[in-house]
C-alpha positions, 0 to 999 in steps of 0.5 A, a space after each residue: 129663754 126667760 119667763 117674765 113676771 115669774 114669782 120665785 121661779 128661776 129667771 133663765 129656763 134655757 139658753 136664749 136663741 140667737 136672732 130669728 132666722 128668715 122665714 115664716 114665723 108664728 106666735 105660739 101660746 105656751 099655754 093653750 087657748 083651748 077652752 077647758 085649758 084656758 079656764 083652768 090656767 085662768 083659775 090657777 093664775 097664769 095669763 095665757 096671752 102673757 106667754 107666746 113665742 115665735 116658732 117656725 110655721 111648719 113647726 107650729 102646724 106640727 105641734 098643733 095639727 097632727 092627731 087633732 085637738 090642738 095636737 100633741 102640744 095640747 094633749 101634754 097640757 091636758 095630761 099635765 092638768 089631769 095629773 095636777 089639777 091643783 097645780 101652783 103657777 110655779 109648777 105650770 111654768 116648770 112644766 111649760 119649760 119641760 115642754 118647750 125642751 121636749 118639743 124643741 121650741 128654740 125660737 124667739 123671746 117669750 112675750 106678750 101676745 099683743 106686743 110687736 115683734 121684738 118689743 
């Protein structure tokens, strides 16, 4: 998995997965769109729509809908923001890689939200 446009950060975070298997996939924003988090990411210099990845639909539902308020994924980001209000982009990208690993979000390549699949 790679994070494009990552200045000064390692290119590879975790090994890339193989081609997507048949089934229902949804684009998952690595950086949540929740208004408070979205504004914080923008202030820190992270463009949230530049970093999405396809993940299985049931996994997407599970990480966002269990517990409300964007689920466990958004909660993990709220906790990071509370503990690191002045985090630099490189720290934010590193945490994203850690969350991808923790939540086992092995899917497709990271790409902008508005790109075509596989582009």
